[in-house]
C-alpha positions as CSV (number, residue, x, y, z in Angstrom):
1,M,-33.0,12.1,-9.9
2,D,-30.7,10.4,-7.4
3,K,-27.4,8.9,-8.5
4,V,-25.4,6.1,-6.9
5,I,-21.7,7.0,-7.2
6,S,-20.2,3.9,-5.4
7,V,-21.3,0.4,-4.4
8,K,-19.5,-2.0,-2.3
9,P,-20.7,-5.6,-1.7
10,L,-20.6,-6.8,1.9
11,E,-21.4,-10.1,3.6
12,N,-24.9,-11.7,3.6
13,Y,-26.2,-9.9,0.5
14,L,-25.6,-6.4,2.0
15,L,-24.5,-3.5,-0.2
16,E,-23.0,-0.3,1.0
17,I,-24.1,2.4,-1.5
18,E,-23.2,6.1,-1.7
19,F,-25.3,8.7,-3.5
20,A,-24.1,11.8,-5.2
21,D,-25.4,14.0,-2.4
22,G,-23.2,12.2,0.1
23,L,-25.8,9.9,1.7
24,R,-24.2,6.5,2.4
25,K,-26.3,3.5,3.6
26,V,-26.1,-0.2,3.9
27,I,-29.0,-2.1,2.3
28,D,-30.1,-5.7,2.3
29,I,-31.1,-6.9,-1.1
30,Q,-31.7,-10.6,-0.1
31,P,-35.5,-10.0,-0.1
32,F,-35.3,-9.1,-3.8
33,I,-33.4,-12.3,-4.8
34,G,-35.6,-15.2,-5.8
35,K,-37.0,-16.0,-9.2
36,G,-36.1,-15.2,-12.7
37,I,-32.8,-13.4,-13.4
38,S,-32.4,-12.5,-9.7
39,T,-31.7,-16.2,-9.0
40,A,-28.1,-15.8,-10.2
41,L,-27.4,-13.5,-7.2
42,K,-27.8,-16.4,-4.8
43,D,-24.3,-17.3,-5.8
44,E,-22.4,-14.9,-3.6
45,S,-19.4,-14.6,-5.9
46,Y,-21.8,-13.4,-8.7
47,F,-23.6,-11.1,-6.2
48,R,-20.2,-9.5,-5.6
49,Q,-19.9,-8.5,-9.3
50,V,-22.3,-5.6,-8.8
51,T,-21.4,-2.5,-10.8
52,L,-22.7,1.0,-11.4
53,E,-24.9,1.6,-14.4
54,D,-25.0,4.6,-16.6
55,G,-28.4,5.7,-15.4
56,G,-27.2,6.1,-11.8
57,G,-28.3,2.8,-10.4
58,I,-26.6,-0.6,-9.9
59,K,-26.6,-3.7,-12.0
60,W,-25.2,-7.1,-12.7
61,D,-24.1,-8.5,-16.0
62,N,-27.3,-10.6,-16.5
63,G,-29.4,-7.4,-16.7
64,Y,-30.7,-7.4,-13.1
65,D,-30.7,-3.8,-11.8
66,F,-32.0,-1.3,-9.3
67,C,-32.8,2.3,-10.1
68,P,-31.3,4.9,-7.8
69,N,-34.6,6.4,-6.7
70,F,-35.8,2.9,-5.6
71,L,-32.6,2.3,-3.7
72,R,-32.8,5.6,-1.9
73,D,-36.6,5.8,-1.2
74,D,-37.9,2.3,-1.0
75,V,-35.1,0.0,0.2
76,P,-34.7,0.5,4.0
77,A,-31.3,1.1,5.4
78,V,-29.8,-1.6,7.6
79,N,-27.3,1.1,8.6
80,V,-26.6,4.7,7.6
81,V,-22.9,5.2,7.3
82,T,-21.5,8.4,8.6
83,A,-18.1,9.8,7.7
């Protein structure tokens, strides 16, 4: 299973994430913000409170989360970050 080891919120609902194997990419999660508990993320200050979860994904305090495999395989990169 993949594991996110760092997450950094950027402007316009972008996140820079780094996986344990060294892959770093910028993703846009705005398409996933809409109804239910994801509505809270429309507040950019709340969006910036993203943290790592024990299972290797990312989460917010309200319970909204993304698993690492989904982030790696199913969320397209806006940009791949190189060292």
